[in-house]
Structures are given as C-alpha cells and as structure tokens.
N, C-alpha and C positions, 0 to 999 in steps of 0.2 A: 490613530482614529478617524475616520472620514468626517470632515465638517459639511453641515448642510450648504449647499451654496447661497450666496448672499444676495442673489437677484430677486425682486421684489415678486409677490405672488402676481400682482397685477401685471406684469410682464408677460404672464402666460395668456393674457386675453381675458375677456369677460366671462366667457364659458369654454368647457372643454367637454368632448363626447367621447364616449367609449361604450360600443355596442348600442344598447338600447337606452343607455343612461346619459344623463348631462349635469354636469357639476357647474352650477352659476355662482360665480365668484361675487357678483354685484348683489345678488339676493341672498347669498350665502345658504344656498338649499341644492338638494340633489333631485332631480326629476328622472323618473324611470316611466318610458313609454308617453312622456308628456306630462306624467302627473306626479305633483310634488309628493315626497314621501317624508315621513317625520324623521329627523336627523337633528341630534343634539349638536351643540358648538364644539364639543370636544371632538366628536365622532366627525364632524364636518372639517375640523382643522387637520385631523389625522389623515382623512382621506386626501386633501389637498396637498399635504406634506409627501404622502406616497406617490400621488401622481406626480408631482413636481420632480421628485427623486427617482423616477420609475427607471432610470438607466441603471441603477445598482440597488442591491440590498440596504435597508435602512436599519442600523441598530435600533435596539429596544432603548438604549440609552439617549440616542438622539431624539427618538420620538417622545420619550418621556420629558427631556428637558425643553423640548420645542412647543409641545401641545400643552404640556401641564407647566409651563414656564412660572417659576416663584412658588410653585407648590410642590409639596413632597407627597407622592402617592405610592401605592405598592402596584408591583407589576400586574396584578390581576386586573386593575382598572384598563390598563391597555388591552389585556387579551379579552377583556368584554367588549371595548370598543370594535377590535378587530373581528370578533364573533358576530357582532351587529352588521358591519360592513360585508362581512361574507355573506350573511343571510339575505341582504338586499343585493348584493351584485353577483351571487353565485360563489361556491366554495373555491373555484380556481382563479377568482380575482385577484387575491392576496396571497401569495407564495410565503410559507414559513422556510427559512433557509437556516437550521439549526447552526448555531456558533457565528451567524452573519446578521440576522434579523428578518425583517420583512421586505418583500417587494411586490409592487403593483404589476400585474401581469397582462391586463386587458391592453389592446391596441387602442391608442389615443390619437384623436384627430387634432391636427394644430401643433404649435410649437410647445416644446418643453419648456419649463420654468423652473425656477428653485422656490425656496422659502425663506422666510425671515426668522431670525432667532433674537431673542434679547437675553441680557442678564440682569440680575437683580442685586440689590446692596441693602445693606442693613447696619445699624449702629446700636451700640450697648454703652451704658456707663455702669462702672463700679470702683469701688475703692480698693479692689485686689491689685498686688503690685507685682509687676513682670520679673522672672527669674533672672537673677545676676550672675549665676554660675556659669562656666563655660560648657557645661553640659554634663551627662552621664554616660558618655560613650565608652565601654570598656577599653582598658589601655591597650590592648594586645589586639592587633587587627587579624582577623580569622586567615588561616590558609585556604587557597582557592586554587582548585586543581582543574585545569581544562577550561576555565572561564575568563580567559582574559579579553576575548571579544566581546562577552557578554557585559565584563564590567566597563569596557569602553563604551558600548551603545547605551548601556543604562546611565552612566555618567553624563554622556552628551543630552540624552533626554531631560536629565534633571537639571542640567545647566539652563535649558530652555523652557521648562514647564515648572509650574509650582505644585501640581500634583501628580505623581507617577505611581503607579501600581504595578509591583512584580507579581504576577499570576501563574500559579503551577500547582500541580497535585502535590499532596502530602509527601514529604521526603526529597523533594526535587532539589532543595537548597536554596530555597528564596532568602531565608533570613541571613545565611552566610554571605550570599552575593550582596543583600542589602547593607550588611556591615561592611564588607570590604569597601563598598562604594562610599559609604558614610565616613570612613577612615581617610578616604582621598579627600572628600569634602573638608574634613577637618584640618588635614594636613596643609590646605591651601590656605586656611584662615578665613573661610567665608562665613564666620559667625558660629554660634554655640551648635552641637548635635546633640539631641535629646533623643534617648530610646524609651519607647512607652511599649511595654509587653501586655498583650491582652489575652494570652492563652487561657489564664486562669479566671478570667473575668466572665461570668455567665450572666449577670443582671446588667442589661444596657442601661437602666437608670443611674448605675454608678459609674458610667463612662466619663463623664466629665470630672468627677472627683479623682477617679484613677489617674487621668491625663494630667491633672494638676498637681497630685502627688509626684508623680514621675518627674514632672517638671520643677518641682519644690515650690509651687505656688500654694499661698494660703487663700483660702477662698473665706470671705467674711460671712457668708450665709445669710446674707440681707436680702438677695434675689435668688432667682434659680440658678444651680451650679453652672449651667453651660452658659448663661450670660455673663456671669462673673469670671469665668475663665476666658472667655472670647475678650472681653475688657481688658483682663491682665495681660494678654498677649499682644494687644494692638501694636506695639511699637518694637516687638521683638523681632530681631534679626537671626533667624536660625532654621536649621533642618530638622525636622521631626521625622524620626523613623517609627512607625506605627506598625507594629509586627503581629501577625495573626488575627487578621480582621473578619475572617469569613462566617464566624458564627455572630457577629454583630455588625452585618453589612449596613442595615438601614441606618442605625445609630451612629457609626462611624461616618457614613456618606454625610448623614445631615449636619453633624458637627463640623465635618471639615469644609463643608460649603459656606458655612457662617464664618468658620475661623479664617479662610482665605479671603473672603471678601472683607474682612474687618482688618486683617494684618498682611499688607503688601510684601512685607519682607521675609514672610515665612515660606518654606519649601517643605513639601510632605513626600516622604517615600514611605508607601505602604507595601504590605506583603499579604497576600490572602489567596486563597484557592479559587475566588471569583472576583470579578472587578465591582467595585464599589457603585458603579452606574450614577455618578454625578457629574454636572456640569464641569468642564476643565480637566477632567481625568485623562490621563495618557497610560495606556495599558502596554506593559511590556510581559509577553508572555514567555516565560523561562522552560526551555526544552531540556531534554536528558542530556547527560555528559556523552560526548563523542566516543564510539567504539570501532575498533578498527574491524574491517571486513575480514582480512586474513591474518594469519600468524605470520608475522615477520619481526626483524630485529628493531623496527621502529614502534611496537605496541605500546611502549611507555610515553611515547608522543601524545597518546590519546588521553583525554581527561580521565576516563572511566578507569583505565587501567593503572594511570598514575596515582589515582586515589585509592584504588585497592592495594597497591605495592606500598604506598605510604602508610596506610592504616594497617598492615601487615607488620611493616618495619618498626612501627610504633610499638608493637607487642613482642617482635622477635628482631633486637637489634642485629642490625648486619645482612639482613635478608636482602637477597637480590633475585630479581625474576631470571631465572635459567631457562634455557631451552625447554626443560623437561616440563615446566610450570607454565610457559607462556600459552599454549593452546588451550590449558584447562582455566587460566585467568581471563583470559579472551572470552571463553564460553561462558563463564559467570557472568561477566559484565553484560554480555550480549542478552543472556537469558533473565537478567534482571533489568534489562531495558535502558542500561545507563543510569538507572536511578540511584543518586548518591546514598540516601538513607539505607537502601537494600544493600549496596556494595559494602558500607562500612559495617552493616551487620554481619555480612557474609565474611569480611576480612578478620572479624573477631573470633570466627570459628575456627581458623585456619592453625593456630597453635595446637588444637587438639586433632583436628580431621585431615591437616594438609589441604594444600590448594586442589588436589584431585579429589580428595575425599568431600570438600564442600561441593564441588562440581558435580558428583556422584548424587548428592543428596538435595540438590535443589528442586527436586519433586516433591519435598515435603517443606517447602520455604517458610511457611509460616511458623512451623516449629523449630526450624533451624535458625532462622533470622530472629533471635532474641537477644537480648543481654547487651544493648547498648549503653552509651555513657550514662553513669548515673546523673550527671549534670543535666542532661538533656531532659525535656518535656516528658512526662510520663508516655504521652502518646507516641513519642519517636524512640522509646526504648525497644519497642518490637515493630516490625513492619505491619503486622495485624493490627496492632493498636492504631497506628497512624490511619490505616484505612477504615477502621471502626469510627474513627473520630470525624474523617470525612463524610462518612455514611449517616451518621447522627445528624448531619446539618440537612439532610433531604426530609421532605415529605413523604407521605404513604406512596402517592402514584409515582414520584421520581424513583421510590426504593424499588417498586415493582418494575419499572423499567430498567433500572441499573441491575437488578438480578437477572432479567430476561436478555439483555444485550450481552450480557457475559457467556452466551451460548455461541456469539460469533467469534470465531479465530481469525486474527489478521484484521483487515479492514472491512467494512460493509457500507452499502449504500443507503441513501435516505429511505428509497422505497422498501428495501429489506427490513430495515429497522421498524419502519411504519406497520408492515405486515406482520411480523415476528411478535412485536411487543402488545399490540392491540388486543384486547378482548372485550367482554361484556360491560366491564367496569371502566376501562380505558379506551376510548375510541382512539382512531387515526390521528384525529387533529391533537388530542391530549398528548399523544405519544410525540408528535413534534415539538411541542411546548417542553415536555419533559426532557427529551434529547436537548433541546436547547440549553435548558438550566445544566444538565450534565455536562454540557461543554464548557459552559460559563464557569461550573464549578471544579474545572480540570479533571473531572473523573472519565470524560470522554474526550478524545483530540480530534479535531477536523483538520484535515489536509487537503491541500490542492483546490484549485480554481478551475473553471467557474463554479462546477458541480461538485463540493467537496466530498470526499468520503471520510468515514469516521473508524476510530478503532480505540480500545482500552489499552493502556500499558499491561504487560502480561501479568504483573503481580496484582494489579487492580483487576483484571478479568478473572484470576485465580479467586480472589475475595468474593467477587459477585458470584461466581459459581459455588462457593461455599455457602453463601446467604440464600442461594437459590435451593441448595439441599437442605439447608436449616428449616426452609419454609415448605419442605417437602414436595417441590415443584420440578424437580430436576428431569423426571422421564417426561412430562408434558412438554416442556420448553426445548428439550433436546430434539424431541419428534419433530415440533414444529420448525426447530431450526433446519433440519434435512427437508423439510416440505418447502421452506422458503429460499433455501439453496437450488433446489430444482428449478423453482420459479425464475430466480435469479439469472441462473444460465439460460433458461429458455428466453427471458427477456432479452439479454445479451445477444443471443443468436438471432433472434427475430431483427434486432437492430443492426446485425452485422457489425458488432463491435466485439472484435477479438480482444482488445485490450480490456473490456469488462469483463470476460471470461476469464482472462489471466489474473485480472485483480481478485477474483472470488476462488483463486486456486487453494489457499489455506481452508476456506471454508468447505470447498468441495472435498478435500482430504478428510477433513473431520466429518462431515456429514456422512461420506461414503463408508468410512470404518463404522459409524454408529449404525447405519441402516443394514450393514452387511451382519453385524453382531445381533442387531435386533430382529433379524428375518424380514426386513420390509422389502419384498421382491421389487416392487416398483421403483422405490427410490434408489435401491442398489444399483439396478440396472440403469436407470436413468442418469444417476450420477458418474458411472462408469462409460457411459455411451456419449451423452449430448457434448461435453466438453473436449472428447478424446482427440478429435482432429485438430483442434486448436491448440493443445498441449503438446501433440506430436509435432506439428509444423514449428512450434516455438523450441523445439529441439529435445523435449522429455518423451522420446518415443517409447523407452523402455517403461516408464511409469504408466503411460496410457495403454500400452499393449499388455503389461501385467494385469490391469484392472479388467481390461476386456476379457482375457483369458480366465481370471477369476470368477467371472459371473456367467460364464457361457453356459453352466449347467442350469441356470435359472431362465435362461432367455426361452419362453415357451409362448407362442402366438395366442394359444387358447387361454392364457391367463394374464398377458400384457396388453397393452394397445398396440395394434398390428403396425401402426407407424413407427412406434419405438423399436420393436422387433426389426423391422426393416432396415431403420437407421442403424442399429446395433450390428447387423451383418454387412451392411455397406463400409461402416468404418473398421470393421473387423479385417475385412480384406484389404481397405484401403491402407491400414497401417502395417498390415502384414506384407505387403508387395516389398519387393527389393531384397528379400532373403531374411526378413526379420520374423514371418512365420513360414511353415511349410507351404509350397505355392499350391498344392492341390487343395488345401484347406481355404486358401483365398479364393480360388477360383470356384469353389463351392459356396463360399459366403457371398460372392456377387451374384451367383445364380439365384440364390434364395432372395437376396434383395431385390433383384429384379422382378422375380415373381410377384412378391409382396407388394411392391411400388405399382406394379401393373394392375393387381387387383385393387389397389386404392384409387386408381386413375391418376397418379402422379407422374405425368409424363417425362418431366425434367429429370426427375431422379431416375427413371426407366434408362433414359438417354445417359446419365453419369453412370450407371451400373454397366452398361455396355461398353463404353470405352473404357472404363476402368477394369473390366473383365478383359479387354483385350490387352492392357499393358501387363496384367497378371499372365495371361498366356504366353506374352512376350518373353517373360520371365522363366517360364517353363520350357521356351524353346520351341512352342506349337505356333508357326508362324500362320500356318493355314487358318487355323480355330481363331488366331487374333485378327486376321484379315475379315474373316466372316463376322466377327462381333462389331468391328469397326463398320462394315457395310450395314449392319442392322441398325446402328446408332445413326448412321448417315441417311439411312431411307426414312428416318423421323423427322428429319429437318425440312422445313418449309421456309418461304421467303421472311416470314416472320419470326423464325427461331432465333432465340437470343444469341448475340455475338458471342458473348463469354462461353456459351456452351460449344458453339463450333469451333472457337479456338482452342479449347481444351480437348476436342476430339481431333482435331488437326495435330495438335502437339504429339499424340499418341501415333497418329499416322507417320509423322517425323521419325519417331523411334522405330517404328515398323520397318520403314526404307533403311535404317541405319542397320537393323539387325540383319536386314536381306543383303546389306554390303553396297548398298546405292548410296554412296556418300553425297553425291551430288542433288539428288532427290530429297535426300534427308536434310541437308542443309536449306535448300530452298522452302521445303515445307516447314521447317522449324522456324526460318526467317519471317514466313509469312504469318505464322501463328504469333510470334514475338510483335510483329506490327499490330496485330489485331489485338494482343494484350495492352500494349501502349496506347492504342485508340481507346479502349476500354477502360484505361487506368487501373488495370488489375496488377498491382505492384507484386503481389506474391508471385503470380504466374509469369511475370516478366523474368523474375529471379530464375524461377525453374528453367525456363526456356533459355537463357543465357548459359545455365548449366548444361543443358541438353547440346547447344551449340559448340561449347567448348570441348565437351567430351567427344563430338563428332571429328572435330579436329585433331584431338589426341589419338583417336583410332586410325585416323589416317596417317599418323606419323608426323604430324605437324606441332612437334612438341614446342617450338619458340612461340607459335600462335596460341597454342592452348595455355601455356603457362602465363601469358599475358593476360589472356582471357579470365582464367581462375584467379589470378592474383586481384585483378579488378573486381571480379564478383564476390572475393572473400571479403575485400575492404567495404564494399556496398554492404553486404550482409552483416559485417560486425556493427555496423552504425544503424541498422533497422530492427525495430522490435518483431518478435515472431518470427525469425529468420534463422533459427538454431539448425535446421534441417538443412536448408540450403548452405549455411556455412560449414556443416560436416562435410557435406558431398564437395564443396569448392574446396576445402583444405587438402581432403584426400585425393582430387584431380590433381591440384598444384604439386602434391609430393610426388605424383606419378610424373607428371610433366618435367619436374626438376630433375628427377632421376634420369628420365629419359634424355635429359641434355647433360646428364653428368654433373650437374650442379649438387653436389653431395652436402656440402655444408649448409647451402639454404634449405635443401630439402630437409635435412634433419632437424633444423630451427623449426621449420613449418610442421613437422611431424609431432614435435613437442607440445605445440599449441593444439595440434589436431586431435591428440590422443583422448583428453577428457570429452572434447566434443563430440567425436565419433563413438564415445562409450555410452554417453547421455543419449545421443541420437539411436542407439541400438544397432548400429551398422559397423561396429570395429571388426567383427570377425567378416563381415562381407567385404571388407577393404583389406582383409590381414594379407592378401597377395602382394598389394601395393607396398605395404610396409616391408614385406620380407624381399622384395626387389631391392628396395633401398638398403635394407642391411646387408644383403649379399653384395651389392657394390662396395659398402663400406668395410667388407671382409669381416664382417660380424656374422660368421656363418652358423654358429649354433643358435642364435636368436633367430635368424632367418629361417632354418629348418624348424624351429618350434612354431615359429608363425605359419609356414606351410602346413605343418600337421594340424594346426588348429583350424585352418582353413578347410582341410579335407574333412574333419569331422563335421563342421559347420555345413558344409556343401551337402555331405550324406543325410544330415538331420533334416534339411528343410527342402531338398531337393530341386534347387536353384543352380542351373549351370553357371559358369563362369561367363561373364561379359569378355569382349575382345580385350580391354585394358587389363584386367585381371588375369586373363590367360596369358598375355604376353607378358607381365610382370612374374607370374609364376615360372614360366618356361626359362626366362632370363636367370632367374633365382637358382633354379634347379641345375640349370647348365654350370653356373658358376659353383654350385656347391659339389657338382661332380668332379670338377677339375680340381677342387681344393681338398677334398677330404674322401675317404673310403666309403664303400657302400654300407659297412656295418654302423660305423660310427654315424653316418647320415641317418639310418633308419632308427637308431638309438634316439637321436635328437627329434625326428619327426614324430615317434612315440610319445616323448614327453609332452610336446606340443599339443597332442591329439587329446591329453587328458590335463592340460593347463587351465586354469581360471583366467577369465579376462584381467582381474585384479593382477595376478602375477605376471601376465605378460606386459602390462602396462608398466608395472613397477620394474620390471627388467629393462625395458626400453629407456624408460626415464633414468633408471639408474647409470646404464651405459652411456646416455646422452650426457649425464652430469659428470661421468668420469672421464 
C-alpha cells in the first residue's frame, strides 16, 4: 500500500492554481475565477490531498483514513465529495482509476507537496479475562501446491505488519494459504494462533461475541460486547486468523482498528474477497496457480497441474500423469484459470470421466464442477455456489455491471467498460465506481501499469453471462459488446497503437462471430477489416485473410460507409500479396480501393494504393505496369509530402529494380529507403527493408552476407512485438542462405523453428521450394519432391511466379532428384505433394527432423 507522503501541506505554499481555480491554504477556501465557492471542510481536505498526491492515484482507503481520520464512514461519503469537486472543477479534474483509486489530473502551478496523516488511540476497561490457551489452530497443516513463493511473501509481510489481508476471488485458496502461514508462525513459538471463521455469520452485531467465543473469552455482559472483548485482549500476544470477512467488511474493519490500537502484541491475518479499507492494513492479492504454457515433461512442476494430479491420486491411488493425459490436464488447468477450487472439483470427476472426458465437458463447467469435499463450506462444494456467494455481496448497480462485463472476452480497457455498461440508469461515472468495487471484491482483475486493463477469470465470466441470460439481457449486451469492440479498434488505430489492437484480439474474434451469425453487416465487415493488417503483421496472416474472404460477399459500397469499403479492398490486396491470394484479385482490389479513396478525397490513401498496386504487379511479373503505378504515385508527391510515404514508395522501387536484375540500383534504392525509415523512426518498415536488402544479397549469390543479415534480422524480430511476418520471412531466407552455404545442420535447425511461423503467417507454400532445396541436399528426396508438388499446385492456384531465390532452390532440388531417382518415382512423389495438406507436410518434416 502506498503511504501518503509526510511533507506538511504548508510546504506546498499558501495557494495553488490549476486552470481558473485557486486553492488557498491559509483561508481554507477554493476560488474559481477569483470568486469563493462554497466548499465544506471534508471536500477541501480531500481536494488538498489529491492535489498534493497528484503524481499518483490515491486509494480510497488512503483518502478515507486521512480526510475522515478517527471517523468510520461509508464509501459513498467519499463518492459524494468527489462528485462535488467534479461539479466545481469539471468532470475531467479527478480521474477514477478502477482498482487504483482517484487521481488529480489538472496541471498545477508551483511545487507539489504531500499531506499529513494522524492516527487515533482509544482505551477500554472491562473485567473479561484474556484467553490462556495456545490457540485453536487445527493440528494438521494444509497441503499447499505451487504456493512456496506466496507463503514466503505473506509470512514476511506478517512479520512486519500487524494487519495483513489476503485478497482474492472465491476458490483461489486464500484460507488454505493463510492456514499454512499460521502453522509456520505457530512452529516458531511466536504466541498463540487463533482462527475465527466468519462464513456462517450473517449478523454483524454478533461479530464481537463470535470472536470471543472462538478465542474462548467469556464476556461479562456489563458493557457492549466489543469494548469488553478489546479490554480482554489488551495484553494478548497472538496471531488471529480472521477467515471470510467479505460479507462483514465494515464491522470487521471497525473491530480490528480498535483491537490493534489497544493490543500491540496482536497480529491479524484476514482473508476476504475485498480489502477491509482500514488504517494499517497491508493487502496481499493472491493470484491463480501457475499453469504451463506448453505440454512438456515438467508439467507437474506447476502448481495447478500438481494440485490436479494430487487430487486425482487421492481418489485413484497410484495414478501417474502419463503422456496421454498430460496435454488434457494442462488444458483443464488453463481453461479453469489455475483456480484451485475449480481444479479440485474437476479432479473429482476424473474417476468417472477420465482426464480427457473432463476436458471435453468443461463447456458445461457449472454442472460438471460439483461434489466437492463435504467438510468444505457449502458455497465451496460447487463452483457455481462459490460465485453465487460472491455475487450476493454486490448491490444492484454492481450486479448489473458485473453481468454486462461478462460479455468481454479476455481483457478490456476502461473506456470500453464505461461505454458498454452505461445505460439510462447507470451513467459512465457510476460504471467507474462499480468497476472499482468489482476489482476490490476480486470479481474483476486489474492488470498492467500505468493504464491497467481489466479481465474476469473465465469461470467468473461464464457465471456473469449466466446471470445476464437469467435477466433476459443477453441479446442486448452481446450486441453492445460488438459495437464497443468496433469503437475500441477504431480508437486504437487513430492513436496508432498496434499494441492496443492486439490486446483486443479475443474481443474481436468473439464480436466478429456474433455479428456474422446475427447478420450485422456493418459490424461483421468492420471487425474483419479494421484490425486485419495489425493482426497480419503480427504473424496471423491466415486468420486475417480468412476473415476478409468470409465477408467479401457483404462488401457493398451502397450499403456500407464508403471509407470502410475502400479500407476493406486495400487490406484485402495488401494481405493477399506474396502469394497468399491470387495476384489478379489483389490487383483488382487495389484498383477498387484507389478509386474509392479518390472519390473520398483521401490523397494519402490513393498514394498508398498506387505503390501497393505496383508491388502486386511485381508479384504478377508485370514490370511495365508496376513502373507505371509507381510513376503515378511519384507524381502525387510535392515538397510537403510525408517522408514516411516517400520512403514506402522508394521501397517498392527497390523491389522493382531487383526484379529487373539491377542489383546495384536495388541496393542503393533500398538503402536510401532504410535511411528514411530510420530517420522517421518507423521500426516496422526498417525491418521490412532489412529483409529486402538481405534478399537482394541472396539473389546475387552472396550467401554468407545474406545469412549474416537474415540471422541478425531474425534475432531482432524475435524480440519485437508485432513482427511475426518479418520473422517468418527472415527464417525462410536464412534457411535458403544456409542451404546455399551447404550448412545443412544449421539450416535444418532453423527450418524446425520456421515451420510453425511460416504456417501462421500463411506463406508456408510460398516458401516450399526453399524447404525442398534443403531436403534434396540432405538426400531426403521423397519429402523434397512432395514439397515441390505442393509448390506447383500453390503457384497454379494463385498465379504468382516464383522469385529468383525460389526458382534457384527448385532447380537445384529437381536436378538432385533427377540424379537420384527415376522419373516414375519422382512423378509419383510430386503427385502426392500436389494433394498433401500443410499439416501433413509439416508433420513429415518435423518427424524426419526428430528422427
């Protein structure tokens, strides 16, 4: 928890100005345009603290404990004061950052300063006697899987602070971890350990008596129970584990504040789905168990898989996680988000269904994941009951926002949440407050800095969607989700934030499928078109191109915005070049886009279409038409034309020189374009041009130089986001260069890395000749012939001639085949390759490499 700085308010000066407002510290008043405005002392203190701490978000807890020090108030008091300040200063003056707090956003003249805090003390007298027992901690410490780091971190926190709260969603393992840490404390002999279980307590008035009962303290009944309890525990040296506080937050918080002020030797370890929000609380947020990304022999080293295996073994003694079950177990743990309760419930079904059977039925998880331990609280005996309990702690507005946020898949931005969940009854500011509360209550997770994104665990999300359906609201909010996702992508593109587009990938996929099935023409085409180039450049060319092809019949300029239609045809052609789509279709797409952008008066897009048309014509081998398209692009440029566009046109001219066999001019032109890309700091095109230059060296027979350049490019692309397409080209070029050098072992190693990347980028068959050349030199003739057959079929379908590198690799492979096997066998192998799938070819190559 961030503590407010201890610098005095006075250090900030007598007054501070922000915009047309002035905060006067001497007179404790706020003036706007020189006129004093009515502002109560709480609102003034709140504003002063936010101004002092403007360098960061200030949590609600900090604001409450500083502005209302010594007073226990509800959070809505804070919200009322924030609303008052926003009304005076403007809605943008104070930003709500869900999961973080509030932040003052207006520029302030003068030095920043901190704010003061104070603490309170209280005394009580009673005749109740403190407990003498060593505690009531269960004798057996719970087994913890994958929580070694968490146990150590929590133990260290508890050694330094008197109140530590373990916060997390239902079923995350808060109680188990707290009990494990409590046993460690007991073993060190640092006082008694008492456990107070609050799950069954519904009436906050009974809180003090229940705590007293758990600690074996008799209350005389002469005063109020809380005062008697606090007096009895004044000299106690102990650790109190207060379990399941979320439904009694205010009462528990108030009790613990008084208790810890009176009893300096008591430490408290609380578990809750949301923080207590009291002075001195240190929050430890517990996350899911770790899940392996891939299936390998180390799967049981991850906590989620280890827990799954141990729970299955408890039911099936002698069970071992074999190769057959490993992938299914990992998928179960991943789809259950590493949530311990869900994993334990899934393991309970293995004796009947088997591991694969449980995996296959996870779509019915709320019916499947029942039947937990009968000694567990009733709400933890099924996953559904655990989530029902969490939802029961929400107010009506929070429930509504919870249901609606379930429509998001993966993570979502604050702006998207605000746009989606707001309606006539819940305005955008209320959505922010409700989202903050859902983060506090561990139903939504905030991730990343400085602007977090938000997500639900998948089981929580499915529960939210179930509640949405029960309320009869599914169609309305799923449709809104598609609309909001389109806006999120548009916003990210306007900001030139490809990382934000990629962050929306899961929402894009979900919204696209809904729009397609619902017949929403605009949303379907927009979701296929707008993010397509970003997704393709990242390496998922196949996914992007498949969507564009699926919506082609819907693209009608009389029924859709013309700008969207123009963008569709431009990206259709852009993604299709390089053999991914038939060349003539790419050429026609660019011509349509050029016409539409011209009619819209968008000159830069017209310029882009002309240079991209030239590239498509180069693919088709039409050098004359390509030169004409480049000339038309060049004629548009004037002295003020953007450097980035001139660089992109120059890059295509370098390709044109290379196709004409003018290697020196090609290198000079490409190097000039590279200098311009570096000057303009356009990293993606810098990588593209480095690829072009390496390829020119390879076409000139300079295999050593090409190999060095491709290796450096591949290394750079591996560490750069959104460079999947560049990496695939670099790896394919490196295989060709290494093969030309006859470094076949290294070529084979690089090919194994390249295969999945080439396939994801949609250019595996376009580079099949390169792979065939390597196979032929390794005397793997059958596979070489099959790759050549697959390449022949691909070239005939897309109408794209081979480039010089591919042609040289093909001729070398055919020559070696002719010298090694007869024509009849060679023809048979070519025929097999002509009908082989990409999956079969990749499996064969990887199989032989492994053998």
